[in-house]
DRENNUTOR-685308 format. One record per atom (N, C-alpha, C): y, z, x. Coordinates in pm, whole numbers, plus 50000, padded with zeros to 5 digits. Layout:
BEGIN
YZX
...
***
This chain:
BEGIN
682575207247433
681135207147418
681485217047277
680085213147238
680115218447109
678195224647086
678315234446987
677145244446958
676725244046832
675735244146827
674545245346678
675015256646632
675485255946483
676045270246426
674585277246322
673445268846310
672205273846253
671385275446349
671135286746403
670115287646518
669055298446494
668625298646358
667725311946302
666035307146348
665695291446309
664835288446328
664045284646483
665245288146596
665365287846739
664775298546771
665955314446721
664755327346758
663875330746678
663435326046530
661935329246525
661255323946602
661495313546669
660315307346774
660295317046909
661135325546931
661595331847042
661925323647169
663025312547142
663155308647226
664895310847225
665285312547365
667015313047333
667525300547321
668725301747229
668845292247148
670075290447225
670985301947278
672415294647322
671915288247487
671145286147523
670705281347674
670295268347656
669725269947565
668835257347527
669685245547445
670335253247324
671125242847236
672365238347269
673175249147349
674655245347400
674275233847496
673415238047559
673115223547676
672955215147642
671825213347547
671255200847469
672785192347431
673715200447352
674725193847290
675835191647369
676155199447448
676535191947611
676415179847617
674885176747667
674295163147730
674335151347607
674265158447488
674455149347369
675925142647321
676845149847398
678385149547422
678675142447519
677845137247624
678105130347713
676775116147732
676705111547624
675865098547593
676895083547704
678385088247671
678635070747701
678355073147909
678085064247931
677675066248095
678595055048165
680065062748172
681175056348229
681545041448144
682285035048234
682565024048156
681385011448138
680855011648197
679934995448204
679144995848047
678795007447975
678535002747842
679605000847772
680825002147774
681815005747708
682734994047693
682874988247825
683744974147794
683534963947664
684134959347633
684204951847522
683694935947553
682434932947509
682034920647534
681514914847692
681124929547754
680024922547870
679064929547854
678154918847923
676914921247918
676604917448096
675094926248131
675154934148225
674964922548349
674554909648288
674434896848423
675674897348441
676414898548354
678154895148386
678654904648517
678014912748568
678664917048672
678554915848786
677154903648795
676534898048890
677644890249026
677434890649157
677994883149217
678524867349181
677174863149166
677604846749108
678634846148987
678304854148924
678984852848766
680224855248809
680624867348900
682474868148965
682814856249058
682224848749111
682734839249164
682564827649096
682134824548998
682484813648906
683914819148829
684114833048797
685274832648740
686614833748804
686354839048955
687224837749046
687654819949076
686294812649067
686664793049094
687764792048971
687814797448790
688444794348700
689924800948749
689714811748790
691164813548807
691954810248955
691274805048995
691654795549136
692514782749083
691584774948989
692144765448901
693484768148809
693374778048781
694554784848695
694964797548711
695624799548785
696194814948815
696954819848743
697344814648612
697924818248552
697094825848388
695824821248406
694794819748278
694704838448273
695734845448226
695204857948189
694124864048075
693604855448025
692214858847983
691124857848119
691294848848156
690144850248282
689854862848397
691784866348396
691574875148472
691204887248403
691364889348272
690544902348188
689114899748201
688314890548190
687054886148179
686674894248343
687434886548445
686314888648549
686944905748573
687914908748517
688574924848530
686754933548481
686424928748381
685794933648258
684294935048396
684124923448455
682404921348503
682954929448637
684314928948702
684044941848824
683534953748762
684084957648675
684104971148599
682064971248566
681794959248560
680044959948521
679764961348668
680424958948732
679994957448892
680204970348985
680694978048928
681154993148983
682484990549051
683234979349072
683934976949150
685644980449086
685324992049102
686784993248986
688084995149030
688334995449109
689834991649235
690004974949171
689104967149179
689524953649158
689514953249026
688874958748944
689024957448786
690094960248756
690874974448815
692224976048761
693054971948767
692664958548942
694114947748997
693604937148856
692854931748822
692364922448755
693134928548625
692884937248561
693904939748402
695184940448458
695724946048570
696994944948577
697684933648582
697144924048655
697554909648626
697834902648502
696304904748456
696474900748264
697584905848208
698274918248221
698954925248152
700324920648230
700254917248341
701584912648329
701944898348344
700664887348297
701404875348256
701214880748099
700544887848047
700834887647894
700904900847861
702014905047853
702364920447840
702004928347688
701444918347612
701154922047491
699784916147453
698944915947549
697294915947565
696484925447541
696684935547443
695874950947387
694934950247491
693834938747482
692454940247522
692204942847621
693194936347760
693314943347854
693534957747851
694414961447805
694844975447804
693844984647767
693264981547685
692374988147631
690744994447737
690674977847791
689424976147918
690424983448049
691454984848089
692224989748149
691905005848148
692235008748056
692295025148001
690845029548043
689875020347992
688325027648033
687975027848155
688615016348258
688335020348386
689195033148463
690555036048392
690805046248402
690325061748386
689595056948261
689005075048252
688095075648312
687055067748366
686195066248457
686735073648577
687455066148617
687925070148741
688665085648749
688925090648601
689045105448631
691105108448579
691455095748544
692585093748521
692725094448355
692885110248314
692945106648176
694855097748079
695555109048217
696415101348151
697145086348130
696985083248247
696925069148267
695735059848126
694515065548097
693865062848006
694555062247867
694985076947860
695675075947721
696865066047698
697465063147802
699125059447793
698325040647779
697305036647780
696855026247797
696325018847649
695345035147589
695305030147474
695905030747392
697315039247382
698445039947272
699085026947292
699495021847416
699815006947408
699274999547356
697694997247375
696534987147254
696774988847125
697195001947099
696855003146938
698825001946874
699545004046969
701085001646914
701014983346952
700474980247010
700354961446989
699984954346880
698374963646904
697854961746726
697164970346695
698054975746609
697164988046489
695854985546407
695654972746442
693614972946390
692794972546496
693124975346604
692114972346704
691204986546731
690134984146677
689064992846627
688684999446848
688484991446887
688194989847007
689005001247082
690195002947050
690705011447112
691125027947053
690655027046954
690985037646874
689835044546878
688395037146924
686925046746947
687505045347124
687865039847173
688125045647343
689125058647344
690175057347255
690915070347284
690305082247210
689445081147105
688705089147022
687935095547141
687205088547215
686175097847277
687195105547414
687815098347458
689075108447551
689445118147471
689805119447374
690125129347302
689195141547274
687765133947276
686805141547226
686345150647371
686315142447431
685505150047573
686605163047625
687835158847584
688945166547642
689145181247511
687965179347430
688135190547304
689605190047214
690005181047233
690775175547099
690275171946984
689125181746952
688275171946800
689055165146678
690265170046637
690735168446535
691515152146536
691995152646655
692285141146738
691455129246739
690385136846767
689395125046804
688725122046627
688715130546608
687805129046421
688585114346360
690215117146376
691385109346328
690795094946391
690935095146497
690495082246566
689585076146517
688025080946510
686685073346431
687245072346301
687755081746285
687915081046120
688795060446079
689925061246162
690175052146161
689875040846193
688625038146310
687655030146345
687095024946195
686595032446161
685735033746053
686565027545904
687865027645909
688155024645788
688415014845808
688505003645946
688924991845955
687704981945995
686504988145940
685294981045899
684704977646002
685274985846159
684744980246259
682504982346276
682164973346332
680894976946378
680254982846506
681284983846542
681014995346705
679875003546656
678765005946691
677925017346708
678795033746712
679825030446866
680065041646916
681395051046802
681765045946710
682535049746596
681715060546531
680675052646499
679705064146384
679105073646470
678185075046590
677855080346690
678665091546707
680095087246763
680905101546768
681295103246671
681935104446577
682055109646448
681175122546388
679785113946431
678565122446383
678695131446472
678975130746602
678935142046725
679655153246689
680765152246603
682005160946548
681535161546455
681175160246363
680255165546223
679375179646290
678755171046410
677375182546421
677755192546502
678775193646578
679925204746634
680495210346516
680625208246400
680665213646296
680565224446221
678605219746257
677855227246117
677695215046031
677675206546039
677975199245898
676865186045955
675695185745935
674555183445924
674045172245868
674045171745741
674325158145652
675055149345694
676175152345710
677515144645723
676875136445885
676475144645988
676575139346071
674885129046078
673985130746034
672865125545989
672835113645985
673985111245860
674425097745770
674935091145873
675935097546001
676725088746081
675755082846184
674705093946223
673945085246346
673135076746300
672555077246133
671735065246086
672425054346094
674135052246046
674645044046059
674685037046193
675055043246275
674955040146411
673565030746497
672585037846468
671635034746474
671255016946373
671845015746267
671385005046222
672564994346298
673434995946331
674154989946392
673364985946566
673494993946629
672284997646766
671245000446827
669994995246700
668995000646684
668245005346809
668904990246933
667534997047014
668365006847145
669595012647108
669895025747183
669505038447152
668985048047246
668225056947292
669465073347186
670485073147239
671625086547227
671835090947022
671985077346979
672065081846824
670755088546774
669475083146863
668075089046765
668595103946876
668805107846933
668405123546999
669465127046939
670445125746888
671755128646817
671445135746710
670965124046631
670405129246534
669005136746519
668395137146606
667275145346576
667705164146598
668765162546708
669105176346714
669595179946577
670185173246505
670785177946364
669615177746276
668555172846279
667135173346214
666885188846272
666675191846352
666455201946454
666825214746417
668575211646381
669005225146304
668905225146177
668675216346116
667875218245956
666255222245948
665735227346061
664165226046052
663455222046038
663855206146023
663075194246019
662425187046150
661525196446181
660735191046286
660025178146280
659185174846203
658795165446185
659885150846219
661395151546169
662195138846174
662725140146347
662485155546312
663675155646480
662415149546578
661005153146570
660155146846717
660055131846664
660365128246539
660185112246563
661195104846617
662365112446599
663655109246685
663705108546803
663165118846833
663175121247046
661805116047047
661085112346992
659945099147063
660275088547084
661355083846960
661825066446960
662785069647044
663305077147095
664475078047198
663885072447313
662735082847358
662115081247488
661225069047484
660985056847344
660005046947362
661235035047400
662495042047344
663665030847376
664015030447541
664025036347591
663975044547720
663465057847809
662945049747864
661915058747942
662515071347998
663375068248079
664105072948167
665105084648131
665295088747969
666115090647890
665865110847909
666605116447973
666275130748030
666375138047905
667105132947826
667695143647678
666415141747593
666395131147585
665025127047487
663505135747546
662855134747630
661985144547685
662315158147691
663405165447729
663485176947694
663555184547535
664295174847472
663965174847321
662515175547257
662065169747365
660595165847239
660055178847288
659885182847420
659615194247507
660075206347398
661215209147348
661945218347258
660835224847145
660815206447068
659765208446959
658375212146974
658015208447056
656965212047082
656655226847126
657555230447211
657305245647244
657615250547112
658285247547049
658285256746858
657025253146827
656545240046825
655455241546734
653715251146837
654505256846953
653385265546995
652305253147128
652815242547133
651815234547187
652565232647344
652095245847424
653105247147513
653265236647656
651655231047643
650875225547752
651945208747766
651685204647635
652665194947629
654085196547660
654745206247612
655885207047631
656505208047742
655425213547880
655695219247978
655745204748035
655125195748044
654805181148104
655715175148045
656745177447919
657755169147847
659155176547959
659205189147944
660145195348043
660485190648168
659185191548229
658615185848338
659555169248347
658985163948301
659535151248296
661395146448300
661985153748229
663215155248178
663375162648321
663205171348350
663775180548479
663685166348621
662545158248652
662445148548739
663245141648710
663925137548588
664625121648558
666635132448581
666295144548581
667625149548558
667435164948630
667455162948767
667385177148837
668415191548788
669805183648692
670705192248690
670805196948518
669335193648451
669445195448334
668675211048312
669735219048256
669655233248251
668445234848178
668655231448048
667435230847924
666315228447964
666245215948018
664895212548091
664355220948171
664925224248253
664315240648390
664325250948294
664975257748200
664425266748173
662875266848060
663355250048017
662105253647935
660645248548010
661045245148120
659735243948207
659255257148249
660475267048279
660045281148325
659185286548263
659805281848086
659215295348001
657265287747977
657395273848011
656185270147945
655285266048076
656075263248220
655005262748285
653625272448324
652615266348375
651135273348405
650385272448274
651255264848179
650055265148071
649425250148100
649355242348192
648555233348192
647155231548226
***
């Protein structure tokens, strides 16, 4: 978990900073939605039963095709069938013990299932086999980041970036670490790069908006939160952060509506609950 160091403007607004910004940044750190958005090369439709059946037919015709097991494993992961995904990655690795992509994909499923040690071992093995595999550095870095090993995480994201990765997550996650250090200029640069690589993704806009807010740049912060909402109307963080800016500006009626929508989308979102408590009754 990270917190902002620059809270003076929030204090001037009469808003309790610890409860809001710490919660906001915690949410910003949790932008990964499990393995489904991170397995390399898998689109949403690939988790369908129809696609899995076609992949199974390929495997039936050639039961030693380790790449087919890897692809079906990622499809199982996309479809939420995690034990079956693990079994396919196991088989792919059994057939080709140096198949580093399968180690990285299996690591992601282990991570999502809560077996962090198994995930770390698989990421390490993938990197041992191919020291230039950016996906494994990004995955391991995110594992380290969520475990609070921020220096190790930073080194992994830095290595992926040095390898000229085009994966937006490397920049987004390094930006979160800069943000946690209060280095908002660097964070904003990284979030901007992540946005250029994945312009249709909401989390980098939310994250950059928080750094703009820490620099008292409300206009750019609100613009980023608005964009995040436009990209994903179910994005609770965007609604809550939009409400925070509106509250700071004295527009308590609109802020209340934003906090209410965030809380509807995520009933456990503490910042939204507290914001609504402060602004309710103004509609």
